[in-house]
C-alpha positions as CSV (number, residue, x, y, z in Angstrom):
1,X,-4.3,-9.4,-14.7
2,X,-1.3,-11.1,-16.2
3,X,1.4,-9.9,-18.5
4,X,-0.3,-6.6,-19.2
5,X,2.4,-4.4,-17.6
6,X,1.1,-1.1,-19.0
7,X,-2.3,-1.6,-17.4
8,X,-1.0,-0.6,-14.1
9,X,-2.2,1.0,-10.9
10,X,-0.8,3.9,-9.1
11,X,5.2,6.1,-5.0
12,X,6.3,8.9,-3.1
13,X,9.2,9.3,-0.7
14,X,10.2,12.6,0.6
15,X,13.3,12.8,2.8
16,X,11.3,14.5,5.5
17,X,10.3,13.9,9.1
18,X,9.8,10.2,9.3
19,X,9.0,7.2,11.5
20,X,6.8,8.1,14.5
21,X,4.4,5.7,16.1
22,X,1.8,6.4,18.7
23,X,3.1,6.1,22.2
24,X,5.7,3.5,21.4
25,X,8.1,1.9,23.8
26,X,11.7,1.4,22.6
27,X,10.9,1.9,18.9
28,X,13.5,1.8,16.2
29,X,12.6,2.5,13.4
30,X,0.1,14.8,-3.7
31,X,-2.8,15.7,-1.8
32,X,-5.1,12.8,-1.1
33,X,-8.3,12.5,-3.0
34,X,-11.3,12.2,-0.9
35,X,-12.8,8.7,-1.0
36,X,-15.9,8.5,-3.1
37,X,-19.1,8.0,-1.3
38,X,-19.9,4.3,-0.9
39,X,-22.8,2.8,-2.8
40,X,-25.6,0.7,-1.3
41,X,-24.8,-2.8,-0.2
42,X,-26.2,-5.7,-2.1
43,X,-28.5,-8.3,-0.6
44,X,-27.0,-11.2,1.4
45,X,-25.0,-13.6,-0.8
46,X,-26.9,-16.5,-2.2
47,X,-24.1,-19.0,-2.2
48,X,-24.6,-19.6,1.5
49,X,-22.2,-22.6,1.4
50,X,-20.3,-21.8,4.5
51,X,-17.0,-21.1,2.6
52,X,-14.8,-18.0,3.1
53,X,-16.7,-16.7,6.1
54,X,-13.6,-14.7,6.8
55,X,-11.2,-13.4,4.1
56,X,-9.0,-16.3,2.7
57,X,-5.4,-16.3,3.9
58,X,-2.6,-18.1,2.2
59,X,0.1,-17.8,-0.6
60,X,0.1,-17.3,-4.3
61,X,3.4,-17.5,-6.3
62,X,2.7,-15.0,-9.0
63,X,4.1,-11.8,-7.5
64,X,7.5,-13.4,-6.7
65,X,8.0,-15.8,-9.6
66,X,5.7,-14.8,-12.5
67,X,6.1,-17.7,-15.0
68,X,9.8,-18.3,-14.4
69,X,11.2,-21.8,-13.9
70,X,11.6,-21.3,-10.2
71,X,7.8,-21.9,-9.9
72,X,7.6,-25.6,-9.5
73,X,6.6,-28.5,-7.2
74,X,9.7,-28.0,-5.0
75,X,8.9,-24.4,-4.4
76,X,5.2,-25.1,-3.6
77,X,6.0,-27.8,-1.2
78,X,8.6,-25.6,0.4
79,X,6.1,-22.9,1.0
80,X,3.8,-25.4,2.7
81,X,6.6,-26.5,4.9
82,X,7.3,-23.0,5.9
83,X,3.7,-22.3,6.7
84,X,4.0,-25.0,9.4
85,X,7.6,-24.3,10.5
86,X,7.2,-20.5,10.8
87,X,3.9,-20.6,12.5
88,X,2.0,-19.1,9.6
89,X,-0.5,-21.9,9.6
90,X,-1.2,-21.3,13.3
91,X,-1.7,-17.6,12.4
92,X,-4.5,-18.5,9.9
93,X,-2.8,-18.9,6.6
94,X,-4.1,-22.1,4.9
95,X,-4.2,-21.8,1.1
96,X,-1.1,-22.6,-1.0
97,X,-2.2,-21.4,-4.5
98,X,-0.7,-22.1,-7.9
99,X,-1.0,-19.3,-10.4
100,X,-0.6,-19.3,-14.2
101,X,2.0,-21.6,-16.0
102,X,1.3,-24.8,-14.1
103,X,-0.1,-26.6,-17.2
104,X,1.2,-27.5,-20.6
105,X,0.2,-25.2,-23.5
106,X,-2.1,-27.8,-25.0
107,X,-4.8,-30.1,-23.7
108,X,-4.5,-33.9,-24.2
109,X,-6.4,-35.9,-26.8
110,X,-9.4,-36.1,-24.5
111,X,-9.5,-32.3,-23.9
112,X,-8.1,-32.6,-20.4
113,X,-5.6,-30.2,-18.8
114,X,-2.1,-31.6,-18.5
115,X,0.2,-30.4,-15.6
116,X,3.7,-29.4,-16.8
117,X,5.8,-32.5,-16.2
118,X,8.9,-30.4,-15.7
119,X,7.4,-28.1,-13.1
120,X,5.2,-30.7,-11.5
121,X,6.6,-34.1,-12.3
122,X,4.3,-35.9,-9.9
123,X,1.2,-34.1,-11.0
124,X,-1.1,-31.7,-9.2
125,X,-2.9,-34.4,-7.1
126,X,0.4,-35.4,-5.5
127,X,1.0,-31.8,-4.6
128,X,-2.5,-31.5,-3.1
129,X,-1.9,-34.6,-1.1
130,X,1.3,-33.2,0.3
131,X,-0.3,-29.9,1.2
132,X,-3.4,-31.6,2.7
133,X,-1.2,-33.8,4.9
134,X,0.1,-30.7,6.5
135,X,-3.5,-29.5,7.3
136,X,-3.4,-26.9,4.5
137,X,-5.3,-26.4,1.3
138,X,-4.4,-26.2,-2.4
139,X,-5.5,-23.5,-4.8
140,X,-5.2,-23.4,-8.6
141,X,-5.6,-20.9,-11.5
142,X,-7.2,-20.7,-14.9
143,X,-8.9,-18.0,-17.0
144,X,-12.5,-17.4,-18.1
145,X,-11.2,-17.4,-21.7
146,X,-9.8,-19.6,-24.4
147,X,-6.3,-19.0,-23.0
148,X,-4.8,-17.8,-19.7
149,X,-3.1,-14.4,-19.4
150,X,0.5,-15.6,-19.9
151,X,1.9,-14.9,-23.4
152,X,2.6,-18.6,-23.9
153,X,-1.1,-19.1,-24.1
154,X,-1.9,-21.9,-21.6
155,X,-5.4,-23.3,-22.0
156,X,-8.2,-21.4,-20.4
157,X,-11.6,-22.8,-19.3
158,X,-14.0,-21.1,-21.6
159,X,-16.1,-23.9,-23.1
160,X,-14.4,-26.5,-20.8
161,X,-15.8,-25.3,-17.5
162,X,-17.4,-28.6,-16.3
163,X,-14.5,-30.8,-17.5
164,X,-11.9,-28.5,-15.9
165,X,-13.9,-28.2,-12.6
166,X,-14.1,-31.9,-12.4
167,X,-10.4,-32.3,-12.9
168,X,-9.7,-29.7,-10.2
169,X,-12.1,-31.5,-7.8
170,X,-10.5,-34.9,-8.6
171,X,-7.1,-33.5,-7.8
172,X,-8.2,-32.2,-4.5
173,X,-8.2,-28.4,-5.3
174,X,-9.8,-26.2,-2.6
175,X,-9.6,-22.8,-4.2
176,X,-9.9,-21.5,-7.8
177,X,-8.6,-18.2,-9.1
178,X,-10.5,-17.5,-12.3
179,X,-8.8,-14.8,-14.5
180,X,-10.2,-12.6,-17.3
181,X,-7.9,-12.9,-20.3
182,X,-8.9,-14.0,-23.9
183,X,-12.5,-14.0,-22.9
184,X,-13.8,-13.6,-26.5
185,X,-16.1,-10.9,-25.4
186,X,-18.5,-13.3,-23.7
187,X,-20.5,-11.5,-21.0
188,X,-18.6,-11.5,-17.7
189,X,-21.6,-12.6,-15.6
190,X,-22.3,-15.5,-17.9
191,X,-18.6,-16.7,-17.9
192,X,-18.2,-16.5,-14.2
193,X,-21.6,-18.0,-13.4
194,X,-21.0,-21.0,-15.6
195,X,-17.8,-21.8,-13.7
196,X,-19.7,-21.3,-10.4
197,X,-22.2,-23.9,-11.5
198,X,-19.5,-26.2,-12.7
199,X,-17.7,-26.1,-9.4
200,X,-20.9,-26.7,-7.5
201,X,-21.6,-29.7,-9.7
202,X,-18.4,-31.4,-8.5
203,X,-19.8,-31.6,-5.0
204,X,-16.4,-30.5,-3.6
205,X,-16.2,-27.3,-1.5
206,X,-14.0,-24.9,-3.5
207,X,-13.5,-21.3,-2.7
208,X,-14.2,-19.3,-5.9
209,X,-12.1,-16.2,-6.6
210,X,-13.2,-14.0,-9.5
211,X,-10.2,-12.2,-11.0
212,X,-12.3,-10.0,-13.2
213,X,-10.2,-6.8,-12.4
214,X,-13.3,-4.8,-11.5
215,X,-14.0,-4.1,-15.1
216,X,-17.7,-5.0,-14.8
217,X,-18.2,-3.9,-11.2
218,X,-18.5,-7.4,-9.8
219,X,-19.2,-6.1,-6.3
220,X,-22.6,-5.2,-7.7
221,X,-23.5,-8.7,-8.9
222,X,-21.1,-11.3,-7.8
223,X,-22.1,-11.9,-4.2
224,X,-24.1,-15.0,-5.3
225,X,-21.4,-16.0,-7.9
226,X,-18.1,-16.1,-6.1
227,X,-16.6,-15.8,-2.6
228,X,-14.3,-12.9,-3.6
229,X,-13.8,-10.7,-6.6
230,X,-11.0,-8.5,-7.7
231,X,-11.8,-4.9,-7.6
232,X,-8.8,-3.6,-9.5
233,X,-6.0,-4.4,-12.0
234,X,-2.9,-6.2,-10.8
235,X,-0.8,-4.8,-8.0
236,X,2.9,-4.1,-8.5
237,X,5.6,-4.0,-5.9
238,X,5.8,-0.3,-5.4
239,X,4.2,2.4,-3.3
240,X,2.3,4.1,-6.1
241,X,0.6,0.9,-7.2
242,X,-0.4,-0.2,-3.7
243,X,-1.7,3.3,-3.0
244,X,-3.8,3.5,-6.1
245,X,-5.4,0.1,-5.5
246,X,-6.1,1.0,-1.9
247,X,-8.0,4.1,-3.0
248,X,-10.0,2.1,-5.5
249,X,-11.0,-0.5,-3.0
250,X,-11.8,1.6,0.1
251,X,-15.1,3.0,-1.2
252,X,-16.5,-0.5,-1.8
253,X,-16.8,-1.3,1.9
254,X,-20.6,-1.8,1.9
255,X,-20.2,-4.8,-0.5
256,X,-18.0,-6.9,1.7
257,X,-19.0,-9.4,4.3
258,X,-18.8,-13.1,5.3
259,X,-18.6,-15.2,2.2
260,X,-18.3,-12.3,-0.2
261,X,-15.2,-10.1,-0.2
262,X,-13.7,-7.3,-2.1
263,X,-10.2,-8.4,-3.3
264,X,-7.7,-5.6,-4.0
265,X,-5.1,-8.3,-5.1
266,X,-2.3,-10.1,-3.4
267,X,0.3,-9.0,-0.9
268,X,3.7,-7.7,-2.1
269,X,5.2,-7.7,1.4
270,X,8.8,-8.9,1.2
271,X,9.3,-8.6,-2.5
272,X,11.7,-5.7,-2.1
273,X,10.1,-2.8,-3.9
274,X,8.9,-1.0,-0.8
275,X,10.3,-0.2,2.6
276,X,9.3,-2.1,5.8
277,X,7.3,0.9,6.8
278,X,5.4,0.8,3.5
279,X,4.9,-2.9,3.8
280,X,3.4,-2.5,7.3
281,X,1.0,0.0,5.8
282,X,0.2,-2.4,3.0
283,X,-0.5,-5.2,5.5
284,X,-2.4,-2.9,7.9
285,X,-4.7,-1.4,5.3
286,X,-5.5,-4.8,3.6
287,X,-6.4,-6.0,7.1
288,X,-8.6,-3.0,7.8
289,X,-10.3,-3.6,4.5
290,X,-11.0,-7.2,5.3
291,X,-9.1,-8.2,2.2
292,X,-7.8,-11.6,1.4
293,X,-4.3,-12.0,2.8
294,X,-2.4,-14.0,0.1
295,X,1.3,-13.8,0.6
296,X,3.1,-12.9,-2.7
297,X,6.7,-13.3,-1.7
298,X,8.9,-16.4,-1.8
299,X,9.0,-17.3,1.9
300,X,12.2,-19.4,1.4
301,X,14.0,-16.1,0.9
302,X,12.1,-13.9,3.3
303,X,13.8,-11.7,5.9
304,X,12.9,-11.8,9.6
305,X,11.2,-8.4,9.1
306,X,8.9,-9.9,6.4
307,X,7.9,-12.7,8.7
308,X,7.3,-10.2,11.5
309,X,4.8,-8.4,9.4
310,X,3.1,-11.4,7.9
311,X,2.8,-13.1,11.3
312,X,1.4,-10.2,13.3
313,X,-1.5,-12.0,14.9
314,X,-3.1,-8.9,16.3
315,X,-3.3,-7.3,12.8
316,X,-4.4,-10.6,11.3
317,X,-7.2,-10.7,13.9
318,X,-8.5,-7.4,12.5
319,X,-8.7,-9.0,9.0
320,X,-10.3,-12.2,10.3
321,X,-12.8,-10.6,12.6
322,X,-16.0,-12.7,12.3
323,X,-18.3,-9.7,12.0
324,X,-16.8,-9.3,8.5
325,X,-17.0,-5.5,8.2
326,X,-14.7,-3.7,5.8
327,X,-13.2,-0.5,7.3
328,X,-14.8,2.8,6.2
329,X,-13.1,6.1,5.5
330,X,-13.8,8.8,8.0
331,X,-11.4,11.4,6.6
332,X,-8.6,11.7,4.0
333,X,-7.7,15.4,3.8
334,X,-4.2,16.2,2.7
335,X,-3.3,12.5,2.4
336,X,-4.0,12.0,6.2
337,X,-6.4,9.0,6.2
338,X,-8.5,7.8,9.1
339,X,-10.2,4.4,8.4
340,X,-12.3,2.7,11.1
341,X,-13.5,-0.9,11.2
342,X,-16.2,-2.1,13.5
343,X,-15.3,-5.3,15.4
344,X,-17.5,-8.1,16.6
345,X,-16.6,-7.4,20.3
346,X,-17.8,-3.8,19.9
347,X,-14.3,-2.3,19.7
348,X,-13.0,-0.3,16.8
349,X,-9.8,-0.8,14.8
350,X,-8.5,2.5,13.6
351,X,-5.9,3.0,10.9
352,X,-4.1,6.4,10.8
353,X,-2.6,6.2,7.4
354,X,-0.2,8.7,6.0
355,X,0.1,8.7,2.2
356,X,2.4,11.7,2.1
357,X,6.2,11.8,2.0
358,X,6.6,13.6,5.4
359,X,5.5,12.8,8.9
360,X,2.0,14.0,9.6
361,X,-0.2,14.5,12.7
362,X,-3.3,12.4,12.1
363,X,-6.2,12.4,14.7
364,X,-9.7,11.4,15.4
365,X,-11.8,10.6,18.4
366,X,-13.5,7.6,20.0
367,X,-16.9,9.3,19.3
368,X,-16.0,9.8,15.6
369,X,-15.2,6.1,15.2
370,X,-18.5,5.0,16.7
371,X,-17.6,4.1,20.3
372,X,-20.0,4.9,23.1
373,X,-19.3,7.6,25.7
374,X,-17.1,6.4,28.5
375,X,-14.9,7.9,31.2
376,X,-11.8,6.3,29.7
377,X,-10.8,3.9,26.9
378,X,-8.1,1.3,26.3
379,X,-6.1,1.9,23.2
380,X,-4.0,-1.1,21.9
381,X,-1.1,-0.4,19.5
382,X,-1.2,-3.4,17.2
383,X,2.3,-3.1,15.9
384,X,3.9,-2.3,19.2
385,X,1.7,-4.7,21.2
386,X,1.3,-2.2,24.0
387,X,-1.9,-0.9,25.7
388,X,-2.5,2.6,26.9
389,X,-5.4,4.7,28.2
390,X,-7.0,7.6,26.4
391,X,-9.5,10.2,27.3
392,X,-11.0,9.8,23.8
393,X,-8.3,11.1,21.6
394,X,-6.9,8.8,18.9
395,X,-3.9,10.6,17.6
396,X,-0.4,10.0,16.3
397,X,2.5,11.6,14.5
398,X,2.6,9.1,11.6
399,X,5.8,8.5,9.5
400,X,5.9,9.1,5.8
401,X,4.0,6.3,4.1
402,X,3.3,4.8,7.5
403,X,0.3,3.5,9.4
404,X,-0.5,3.6,13.1
405,X,-3.0,0.8,13.7
406,X,-4.8,0.8,17.0
407,X,-7.8,-1.1,18.5
408,X,-9.8,1.0,20.9
409,X,-12.5,-0.1,23.3
410,X,-14.6,1.4,26.1
411,X,-12.9,-0.7,28.7
412,X,-13.7,-0.3,32.4
413,X,-10.1,-1.4,33.2
414,X,-8.5,1.4,31.2
415,X,-6.8,2.9,34.3
416,X,-4.4,0.0,34.7
417,X,-2.7,1.2,31.5
418,X,-0.3,4.2,31.2
419,X,-1.6,7.3,29.4
420,X,-1.1,7.4,25.7
421,X,1.5,10.0,24.7
422,X,2.2,11.4,21.3
423,X,5.6,12.7,20.2
424,X,5.9,15.2,17.4
425,X,8.4,17.6,15.9
426,X,7.4,20.8,14.1
427,X,9.5,22.7,11.6
428,X,11.0,22.2,8.2
429,X,12.8,18.9,7.6
430,X,14.9,20.4,4.9
431,X,18.4,21.4,6.1
432,X,21.2,23.2,4.2
433,X,24.6,22.2,5.6
434,X,26.2,24.7,7.9
435,X,22.9,26.6,8.5
436,X,21.0,26.1,11.7
437,X,17.3,25.3,11.6
438,X,14.8,25.6,14.4
439,X,12.6,22.6,15.4
440,X,10.1,22.3,18.2
441,X,9.3,19.0,19.9
442,X,6.0,18.2,21.6
443,X,5.2,15.5,24.2
444,X,1.4,15.5,24.4
445,X,-0.7,13.5,26.9
446,X,-3.7,11.9,25.2
447,X,-4.6,9.8,28.3
448,X,-7.2,10.2,31.0
449,X,-4.4,10.2,33.5
450,X,-1.5,12.6,33.7
451,X,2.1,11.8,32.5
452,X,4.6,12.5,35.3
453,X,8.3,13.2,35.5
454,X,8.4,13.8,31.7
455,X,11.8,14.2,30.1
456,X,12.6,14.7,26.4
457,X,15.9,14.5,24.4
458,X,16.7,15.0,20.7
459,X,19.9,13.5,19.2
460,X,21.4,13.5,15.7
461,X,24.3,12.0,13.7
462,X,27.8,12.3,14.9
463,X,29.2,15.8,14.3
464,X,25.7,17.4,14.2
465,X,24.9,20.2,16.7
466,X,21.7,19.6,18.5
467,X,20.9,22.0,21.4
468,X,17.8,22.7,23.4
469,X,16.7,26.3,23.6
470,X,13.9,25.7,26.2
471,X,13.2,23.3,29.1
472,X,13.3,19.6,28.4
473,X,11.5,18.4,31.6
474,X,8.1,18.8,33.2
475,X,6.9,17.4,36.5
476,X,3.4,16.7,35.2
477,X,1.8,16.9,31.8
478,X,-2.0,16.8,32.1
479,X,-4.6,15.4,29.7
480,X,-4.5,17.4,26.4
481,X,-1.4,19.4,27.4
482,X,2.1,19.2,26.0
483,X,5.8,19.7,27.0
484,X,7.1,21.8,24.1
485,X,10.8,22.2,23.6
486,X,12.7,24.3,21.1
487,X,15.8,23.0,19.4
488,X,18.5,24.3,17.1
489,X,19.9,21.7,14.7
490,X,22.9,22.2,12.5
491,X,24.4,19.8,10.0
492,X,28.2,20.3,9.6
493,X,29.4,22.4,6.7
494,X,29.9,20.2,3.7
495,X,27.5,17.5,4.7
496,X,26.5,15.6,1.6
497,X,22.9,15.8,0.4
498,X,20.7,13.0,1.5
499,X,18.6,11.7,4.4
500,X,19.8,11.7,8.0
501,X,18.3,10.4,11.2
502,X,17.3,12.2,14.3
503,X,15.9,10.6,17.4
504,X,13.3,12.1,19.7
505,X,13.1,10.3,23.0
506,X,10.7,10.9,25.9
507,X,10.3,9.1,29.2
508,X,7.4,9.5,31.7
509,X,5.6,7.7,34.5
510,X,1.9,6.9,34.9
511,X,0.1,7.6,38.3
512,X,0.5,3.9,39.0
513,X,4.3,4.2,38.7
514,X,4.7,2.5,35.3
515,X,7.7,3.9,33.5
516,X,7.3,4.3,29.8
517,X,9.8,5.3,27.2
518,X,8.6,6.6,23.8
519,X,11.0,6.9,20.9
520,X,10.4,8.7,17.7
521,X,12.9,8.2,14.9
522,X,12.9,11.1,12.5
523,X,14.4,11.8,9.1
524,X,15.7,15.2,7.9
525,X,17.0,15.9,4.4
526,X,20.2,17.8,3.8
527,X,19.5,19.7,0.6
528,X,21.6,21.7,-1.9
529,X,20.3,24.9,-3.4
530,X,19.8,24.8,-7.1
531,X,22.3,26.7,-9.3
532,X,21.5,30.1,-10.7
533,X,20.3,30.3,-14.3
534,X,18.4,27.7,-16.3
535,X,18.8,24.0,-15.5
536,X,17.2,20.9,-17.0
537,X,15.2,19.1,-14.3
538,X,16.4,15.8,-15.6
539,X,19.9,16.8,-14.5
540,X,19.0,18.0,-11.0
541,X,18.7,15.9,-7.9
542,X,15.1,15.5,-6.7
543,X,13.8,15.3,-3.2
544,X,11.5,12.4,-3.9
545,X,9.5,10.6,-6.6
546,X,6.5,8.4,-6.7
547,X,5.5,6.7,-9.9
548,X,2.6,4.5,-10.9
549,X,4.7,1.9,-12.7
550,X,8.4,1.5,-12.4
551,X,10.7,4.4,-11.5
552,X,10.7,7.9,-12.9
553,X,13.3,8.0,-15.6
554,X,15.7,10.9,-16.4
555,X,15.9,12.0,-20.0
556,X,14.0,9.0,-21.3
557,X,10.4,7.8,-21.3
558,X,9.0,5.7,-18.5
559,X,9.4,2.4,-20.4
560,X,8.2,-0.5,-18.4
561,X,8.9,-1.6,-14.8
562,X,12.7,-1.9,-14.8
563,X,15.0,1.1,-14.1
564,X,16.6,2.4,-17.2
565,X,14.3,0.7,-19.7
566,X,12.9,3.9,-21.2
567,X,13.1,5.1,-24.8
568,X,13.8,8.6,-26.2
569,X,11.1,10.9,-25.1
570,X,8.7,11.2,-28.0
571,X,5.5,13.3,-28.2
572,X,3.5,13.4,-31.4
573,X,6.5,12.2,-33.3
574,X,8.8,14.9,-31.9
575,X,11.9,13.5,-30.0
576,X,13.2,15.3,-27.0
577,X,16.8,14.8,-25.7
578,X,15.9,15.9,-22.1
579,X,13.1,15.6,-19.7
580,X,11.4,13.3,-17.2
581,X,9.6,10.1,-18.0
582,X,6.8,9.3,-15.6
583,X,3.7,7.1,-15.3
584,X,0.5,8.2,-13.6
585,X,-0.1,8.7,-10.8
586,X,3.2,10.3,-10.3
587,X,4.8,13.1,-8.2
588,X,8.4,14.4,-8.5
589,X,9.6,17.0,-5.9
590,X,12.5,19.4,-6.1
591,X,14.1,21.6,-3.5
592,X,14.1,25.2,-4.8
593,X,15.0,27.0,-1.6
594,X,12.9,30.1,-2.4
595,X,15.5,31.0,-5.0
596,X,13.8,30.1,-8.3
597,X,11.2,31.8,-10.5
598,X,9.7,29.5,-13.2
599,X,9.2,25.9,-14.3
600,X,8.6,25.2,-18.0
601,X,8.0,22.0,-20.0
602,X,6.3,20.4,-23.0
603,X,4.0,17.7,-21.7
604,X,2.0,14.9,-23.0
605,X,1.5,11.1,-23.4
606,X,4.6,9.4,-24.8
607,X,4.2,7.7,-28.2
608,X,5.6,4.4,-26.8
609,X,2.1,3.2,-25.9
610,X,0.4,3.9,-29.3
611,X,-3.1,5.4,-28.9
612,X,-3.4,4.5,-25.2
613,X,-3.2,6.8,-22.2
614,X,-5.0,9.8,-20.7
615,X,-3.3,12.0,-18.2
616,X,-3.3,15.5,-16.6
617,X,-0.2,17.5,-15.6
618,X,0.0,19.8,-12.5
619,X,2.7,22.0,-11.0
620,X,2.6,22.7,-7.3
621,X,4.6,25.3,-5.3
622,X,4.7,24.7,-1.5
623,X,1.3,23.0,-1.6
624,X,-0.4,25.5,-3.9
625,X,-1.5,24.5,-7.4
626,X,0.1,27.0,-9.8
627,X,-0.4,25.4,-13.2
628,X,-2.4,22.5,-14.8
629,X,-3.1,21.3,-18.3
630,X,-6.4,19.5,-18.0
631,X,-6.8,16.0,-19.6
632,X,-4.4,15.1,-22.4
633,X,-4.5,12.1,-24.7
634,X,-2.0,10.4,-26.9
635,X,-3.8,11.8,-29.9
636,X,-2.9,15.4,-28.8
637,X,0.4,17.1,-29.6
638,X,2.7,18.2,-26.8
639,X,1.3,21.0,-24.7
640,X,3.5,23.8,-23.2
641,X,3.1,24.4,-19.5
642,X,4.7,27.1,-17.4
643,X,4.4,28.1,-13.8
644,X,5.6,30.9,-11.6
645,X,7.2,29.3,-8.5
646,X,8.7,32.5,-7.0
647,X,9.4,32.1,-3.3
648,X,8.6,28.4,-3.1
649,X,10.8,26.1,-1.1
650,X,9.6,22.9,-2.8
651,X,8.2,22.4,-6.3
652,X,6.2,19.3,-7.1
653,X,5.4,18.0,-10.6
654,X,2.3,15.8,-10.6
655,X,0.7,13.6,-13.2
656,X,-2.8,12.2,-12.6
657,X,-4.6,9.5,-14.6
658,X,-7.0,11.9,-16.2
659,X,-9.9,10.6,-14.2
660,X,-10.5,7.3,-16.1
661,X,-8.2,4.9,-14.3
662,X,-4.6,4.0,-14.9
663,X,-4.0,2.3,-18.3
664,X,-0.8,3.0,-20.2
665,X,-0.5,6.5,-18.8
666,X,3.1,7.1,-19.8
667,X,3.6,10.8,-19.2
668,X,6.5,13.0,-20.3
669,X,7.8,16.3,-18.9
670,X,9.8,17.0,-22.1
671,X,12.5,19.7,-21.9
672,X,11.5,20.4,-18.3
673,X,13.5,23.4,-17.1
674,X,13.9,25.4,-13.8
675,X,15.0,29.0,-13.9
676,X,16.6,30.4,-10.7
């Protein structure tokens, strides 16, 4: 969806225990909704044209350039060059796709589309020829309406399907993204089927992508219309948006397969709105979902970390597995997701995905993911590129917003690998300066074989006191057992509030003598107790925020995607000088240190979106729901909400979408106050 920034999808970062990957070697570093039950799969697709037998991989410029002038022939050719130079072509990326704004706003006298001579001075065919000469393919964009989605109003294909399809074929186009704006209310099936027939009439093989936003449930009818269909609105480059889209797409697994794919929108990896940990989760989960992998960042500016993510061939192999199964949700309690994908060779790829803002222990078993009984299994960590043996446990301490992605098989050669070992650290990650906290580390053997000569160490920043209060070594740790060590950690008096790193490190040997080092980077937060009396939450430091669109704003409304673009908080015509401006789905956490009593606010949908928006407000205290409003609309006046948070260490303010999807859900916590 283009230029509809308030029709957004669902960010949350708590400075808590972070980055921990399953049995790594030399690593550096609101409650989940249960996934709805999947519906029945449709019949086999009728297209049967041999196209898109695995999810399309390539590039689309929109997420990095939108309609800005930097989108031009030079950029497109540069992306194609980088596909070859950086090995992305060899990794499977092949489509270089143009999005909106490539044409002039008006057709020519013959009703033909005209490429913008400033952006594409040599025309589209010349670009296609350049891309084809590199062994790649060209994609293009238009809309199933009278105009495309950009506000300039470039010509859409409604009523011009056969003429436009013929132009695309003559230019050498290999992929069409067909959007949904300005559709004049014409039935979606009719609009998209007409373009299908027009493309077919050209005689050129063109992959057909239906960008219908999931409004008419295309997964139920489009398997014989297109090769892929969007299941959601547009993605944005933030955690909340990615998470919301992920949750919408996961239940649709039965509808995906070779030649017909669920499309949860393009990749944001490398655009800067998420951390590398979050981008690895994004890439991992899109691959487990057998989603199209269309790079949305300008590779000319990409960091080595971005290329490392996009070029992970072991993860790409999960996405491109010829069996074509989309991963299915096995569990999601508490934001701890287990998603398993059946592979053609009989193995299972398992994503242990942590949507929460603190490190979480996430576990399943080989039996639960569908593997046959065996004496031992080989477990391959697809981000660390290391293999281990497991007795059947698939388990990890997963960082905040992280994903551990493993491929597990009943392999008779499992014993050649060292045992999988999980590191973990129990205890509160919230530290007040000068006050010691107690933490307990665990080194747990998940393997069929024992871990021998196990040693563990915990270190912190310079000046911090970290002391072991129990043994740090063990001669042998057997399958299912742990070396547990107690630690006292003290941040120096006067340490500023913020996130600080600890490192848990373990070494061990396998029975075959292989020495393995496992490193778990952690994050703890130094916090400051709130002041006594009544404070406005808009003036207090928060622990973390996640927001469906743009950042949470202090003392203004949400506005749009940029920081600081909000307006005075206004509910039902009443203007409030203080509060918090959010956008569903949202969560804002505060450290209250068991010192506070009540949270109060007037809440509702901000007037800035007119009549749009439906939300619900919740207040949580240490994981317990203590107040909620039910669904509120823009037509309703501000509603008072109050909660008793006595004894809570952390208070969380949550906004949900009201159960009808995220559309202009600008939510205000007006005059939000904390009494301590």
